[in-house]
C-alpha positions in Angstrom: 0.1 0.2 0.0 0.9 3.4 -1.0 1.8 6.2 1.2 -1.4 8.0 0.0 -3.7 5.3 0.6 -2.1 5.0 4.2 -2.9 8.7 4.8 -6.6 8.0 3.5 -7.3 4.5 5.2 -5.6 4.8 8.9 -7.2 6.5 11.4 -4.6 8.9 12.8 -6.7 8.5 16.0 -6.0 4.8 16.2 -2.1 5.9 15.2 -1.9 8.0 18.5 -3.8 5.4 20.8 -1.3 2.8 19.5 1.5 5.4 20.6 -0.4 6.1 24.2 -1.2 9.1 23.1 -5.1 10.4 24.0 -6.9 13.6 24.3 -7.3 16.3 26.5 -10.5 17.5 25.0 -12.2 16.7 22.1 -15.7 17.4 20.1 -17.6 16.2 17.3 -14.7 17.0 14.4 -11.5 17.9 16.4 -9.8 17.2 19.6 -6.6 18.6 21.6 -3.7 16.7 22.8 -0.2 17.7 24.4 2.3 18.2 21.7 4.7 15.8 20.4 8.4 15.8 21.7 7.7 18.8 24.4 6.4 19.1 27.3 3.6 21.8 27.7 0.4 22.2 30.5 -2.0 23.6 27.7 -2.3 21.3 24.4 -1.8 22.3 21.7 -1.4 19.7 19.3 -4.7 19.7 17.1 -6.3 16.6 15.5 -9.0 16.9 12.5 -10.4 13.1 12.9 -12.0 13.8 9.5 -9.5 14.9 6.9 -7.1 12.5 9.4 -4.9 15.2 9.7 -3.1 17.2 12.8 -1.8 20.7 13.2 0.7 21.8 16.0 -0.1 25.7 17.0 3.4 25.7 18.5 5.6 25.2 16.0 3.4 26.0 13.1 3.9 22.2 11.8 0.9 20.0 10.1 1.2 16.1 10.4 -0.3 13.2 8.8 -0.4 9.3 10.1 3.2 9.0 8.2 4.7 11.8 9.7 3.3 11.6 13.0 5.0 8.0 13.6 7.8 9.8 11.9 7.9 12.4 15.0 7.9 10.0 18.0 9.7 7.0 16.8 12.5 9.0 15.0 12.4 7.1 11.9 12.4 7.1 8.0 9.1 7.2 5.6 10.0 3.3 5.4 10.3 2.8 8.9 7.3 4.6 9.8 5.5 2.7 6.6 6.2 -0.6 8.4 4.8 0.2 11.6 1.6 1.6 9.8 1.3 -2.0 7.7 -0.1 -3.5 10.8 -3.6 -1.5 10.9 -6.7 -2.0 9.8 -6.7 -0.6 6.8 -10.8 -1.0 6.2 -11.8 2.0 8.2 -11.5 4.3 6.1 -11.6 8.4 6.8 -15.1 8.6 4.9 -17.0 6.0 7.4 -15.2 7.5 10.5 -16.4 11.0 9.6 -20.1 9.5 9.6 -19.4 8.1 13.1 -19.1 11.5 14.3 -21.4 13.3 12.8 -22.6 16.7 14.7 -25.6 16.8 17.1 -27.6 19.0 15.0 -27.7 16.6 12.5 -29.9 13.6 13.8 -33.0 13.3 15.8 -33.9 10.7 17.8 -37.6 9.6 16.8 -38.6 6.4 19.5 -36.6 4.4 22.1 -38.4 1.1 22.9 -37.8 -2.4 24.2 -36.2 -4.3 21.3 -38.5 -5.8 19.0 -37.6 -5.6 15.3 -36.9 -9.0 13.8 -33.5 -7.3 12.2 -32.2 -6.4 15.7 -32.8 -10.0 17.7 -31.1 -11.3 14.8 -28.7 -9.2 15.7 -28.4 -9.8 19.3 -28.7 -13.6 18.5 -25.7 -13.5 16.1 -23.6 -12.2 18.9 -24.9 -14.8 21.5 -26.2 -11.9 23.4 -30.0 -12.2 23.7 -29.8 -13.1 26.9 -28.8 -9.5 27.9 -31.4 -7.2 25.5 -32.8 -5.5 28.5 -29.7 -3.8 28.9 -29.9 -2.1 25.2 -32.8 -0.2 23.5 -34.5 -0.3 20.2 -33.5 3.2 18.9 -35.4 5.2 15.6 -33.7 7.9 14.4 -33.3 10.5 11.8 -29.7 11.4 10.6 -29.1 13.7 7.5 -33.1 13.0 6.8 -32.9 9.3 6.5 -34.6 7.5 9.2 -33.0 4.5 10.7 -33.2 1.8 13.9 -30.6 0.1 15.4 -29.1 -1.3 18.7 -28.8 1.7 20.9 -26.8 1.6 24.5 -27.1 4.8 26.6 -23.3 6.5 28.3 -23.3 8.9 30.5 -24.4 11.9 29.0 -27.3 10.6 28.0 -26.0 9.4 24.3 -26.3 6.2 22.3 -23.7 4.2 21.0 -25.7 2.7 17.7 -24.8 -0.6 16.7 -26.5 -2.9 13.7 -25.4 -5.0 11.2 -24.6 -2.0 8.7 -23.7 0.7 11.4 -21.5 1.9 14.0 -22.2 5.4 15.4 -22.6 7.5 18.1 -25.9 10.2 18.4 -24.7 12.8 21.4 -22.0 13.0 22.8 -19.3 10.1 23.0 -18.2 9.6 26.8 -18.4 6.7 29.0 -20.8 4.0 30.6 -20.4 3.3 34.1 -22.6 0.1 34.8 -23.2 -0.3 38.7 -23.7 -3.7 40.4 -25.8 -2.8 42.9 -26.0 -0.2 46.1 -22.0 -1.2 46.5 -19.6 0.1 47.3 -17.7 -3.1 45.5 -14.0 -3.7 45.1 -13.5 -5.0 41.5 -14.6 -2.8 38.2 -14.1 -4.4 34.7 -13.4 -2.3 32.0 -14.1 -3.0 28.3 -14.1 -1.3 25.2 -17.5 -1.8 23.3 -20.8 -2.4 25.0 -20.8 -6.0 23.1 -17.7 -7.2 25.3 -20.0 -5.8 28.6 -23.1 -7.8 27.7 -21.3 -11.1 26.8 -19.8 -10.6 30.4 -23.2 -10.6 31.9 -23.9 -13.6 29.9 -20.6 -15.0 31.9 -20.9 -13.2 34.8 -21.5 -15.5 37.4 -18.7 -17.7 36.8 -16.2 -14.9 38.0 -17.7 -15.8 41.7 -18.0 -12.1 42.6 -19.9 -8.8 41.7 -18.1 -5.9 40.4 -19.1 -2.7 38.8 -18.3 -2.5 35.0 -17.2 0.6 32.8 -17.7 1.0 29.5 -15.1 3.0 27.3 -17.3 3.1 24.2 -14.1 3.8 22.4 -10.5 3.6 23.4 -10.0 7.4 23.2 -12.3 7.8 26.2 -9.7 6.2 28.5 -8.9 10.1 29.5 -12.2 10.3 30.6 -12.1 6.9 33.1 -9.6 8.3 35.5 -11.6 9.5 37.9 -13.6 6.3 38.0 -10.6 4.0 38.3 -9.2 5.9 41.1 -11.8 4.6 43.3 -11.6 0.9 43.0 -8.4 -1.1 44.5 -8.8 -3.8 41.8 -9.2 -3.2 38.3 -9.8 -5.8 35.5 -9.1 -5.7 31.9 -11.4 -7.1 29.4 -10.0 -5.0 26.1 -9.5 -5.9 22.9 -6.6 -7.8 21.3 -5.3 -5.5 18.7 -2.8 -2.6 19.1 -5.7 0.2 20.4 -6.7 -2.5 23.4 -3.0 -3.2 24.2 -1.9 0.4 24.2 -4.7 1.1 26.6 -4.3 -1.7 29.1 -0.5 -0.8 29.5 -1.7 2.6 30.2 -3.7 1.6 33.2 -1.4 -1.0 34.0 1.4 1.8 34.9 -1.2 4.1 36.2 -2.6 1.9 38.9 -2.0 -0.9 41.2 -3.5 -4.3 41.4 -4.9 -4.4 37.4 -5.4 -7.7 35.9 -5.6 -8.3 32.0 -8.0 -10.6 31.8 -7.9 -10.7 27.7 -5.3 -13.8 28.2 -8.9 -15.9 28.2 -9.7 -15.0 25.0 -6.1 -14.5 23.2 -6.5 -16.0 19.7 -9.3 -13.6 19.4 -10.1 -9.9 18.7 -12.1 -9.4 21.6 -14.3 -11.3 24.1 -17.4 -11.4 22.4 -15.9 -12.9 19.0 -14.2 -15.5 21.6 -17.6 -16.4 23.2 -19.4 -16.4 19.6 -16.3 -19.1 18.3 -16.6 -21.3 21.9 -20.1 -21.1 22.1 -19.9 -22.3 25.8 -18.7 -20.4 29.0 -15.7 -20.9 30.3 
């Protein structure tokens, strides 16, 4: 794959996450990070997720995914391309742009219990239909067209929307904290996406203890989880077995004590849900 295709098809967010760099603040289109290679108190490195580029207001220099890797790793273009070769090229920028539509571009029409046969079939295909009480059927209008999907509510009253064809967020993208009960509980389980959380709910009785659950809804949201994680003596990680998941797991292990990486359970699969679908039988 040539340089231009890599610039167009490798998400700049994924590259930054793989290098343990996360936004300090963000909106639906852009995010601010601390600058590459220098210390600062106010973030000046601005990333445009739709254009898949970045600009350093401190130096006036523009970046793409290749030059970011060069800057961080102090390497040549060829070495940067070798590093980027392991990334998922199927997630192009046009599709990512659809995932971060401004709030004004959508309208929620109806929220109800999951009843539509297509959505029930989708939950069945992910082996989590037993947990459909944890999600909702959301009908919405986006750019003048009507859609529906499985909706999982986050802590800003937004919805992560999933179906066979869509993956997007309606509203502000933040984490979801699910309390196991009145508590307090000494453990918290951390997931990247809500289908892994639903899978965990199917397996919960096998872990012999109740715990709270934190769904990041994106690895980029780990910075919004810091205050929550500080409250728990033990953290269980059920993150994806990819570059982003391993990077976030490494960050959490470095920042907190008594962290258990549970990804060994599904070491041959991308995530907990994929493993569960393949094995069909709980551990």
